[in-house]
Residue, then its C-alpha position, 0 to 999 in steps of 0.5 A: m500499500k502507498v502512503r497517499d492509499f495509507s494516509k485516506l484511509f488513516f484520515a477516514i478513521l481519525f474523521l470518525h472518530l471526531v464526529v464520534i467525539y462530537k455526537p456520542e451517540s455510540d459508545l463502541l464505535y469510540m472505544i472501535s475507532k480510537p485505539l485502530l488509528l495507532f492500529s494502522l499507524l503499527a500496522f502500515f510501519i510494519h508493511k512498510t520497512a519489514h524488508i529494510e535492515l536500519s539499527g534501531k528500526s523495532w523502537v519505533a514500532a514498540a513505541l506505537l504500541f505503547s501509544m496505542i495500549g496507551d490510548i486504550i488505558l487512557m479511555q478508561d475513568g479514573s485518575m489511576y487509569f490517566l496514570i498508568g497511561m501516562g505511563a505507557f505514553a512516556m515509554a513510547h516517547v522513550f522508544y521514539i528518542l531511543f530511535y533517534l538517538n540510534q541514528k549517525l545524525k546531528s541537531s542543528p544549534l539552532a533547532l536545538l534551542c527552537a525545541a528547547l524554548v517549545m519545551v520550556g513554553g510548554i512547563i511554564v504553561l503546565y504551571k501557571y495555567v493547569n489544575d492538577p491534582a498535587e498527587i500527581t504533580p510529580y508525575l505530570y512534569v516527568y512526562a512532560l520532560v520526556i516529551g520535552l526530550h522527544l521532541l528535542a532528539s526529533t530535531r536531528f531529522i530537520a536537517l534531512g533533504d527529504r521532505l516526508t522525512k521532516l514531518a516526524v519533527g513536525g509531529a513531534l512538536l504537535f505532541v507537546v500542543s495534544d498533550l498540554l491541550i490533555a492536560f487543559n481538559q482533563f484538570n481543567g473541566y472537560d471540554k467537547y471541542l477541547h477533546i476534538a482539538v486533542m484527538l486532531t493534533y495527535g492523530l497528527a502528530q503520530y501520523g506525521i512521526t510514524i509516515g516521517l520514520i518510514s520515509y526515512l529508513e525507506n531513503n536510509g535503509k537496507v534491504n533484505e538481501h533475500l527480497s533483492e535477489 
């Protein structure tokens, strides 16, 4: 399947999920459509990179898998589920970071500075405007640090010439935005339209990261010998 064909499928699923949030008439459809977003990305990533050998490739699949697990957990109510789901996403970000650091690439000082400013700005917004419970605060800031490090690590791809690969950086940035919106919606009072904004930015973030990394792997990976004969 080509990226263009998959994109049509993915955005159809994303649109369906946003509609279900707007008009919550079917809990089952909501429960199916949300994890289906990451399941489709994971399946497409495995399909597109099965013939490629590149160090650390499995970290990306692990990140997508833990993101899907996090999505499933966060569909449950309660602070304990929120913490466990946040832990699953923290692991996903760690796996993304491990993949980036495993590549022999360098970030420009300007890109690192911009990412660091976004990271610090996000933490300041979290501190000033999110009314999180005291018992959750330490975990929330550890998570904020991890996602900030993900953004910093992704800047290694900015200097690459391939346009699609740069989507990974945009995806990491959108992930920061999405998670800030989640914090607002979780702790400052639920809002349906904010929930839609969360899932829109989250869907675009994961899509950008996945497509960007597939493009990078296709341009830099080594084809398996038995498939290239």
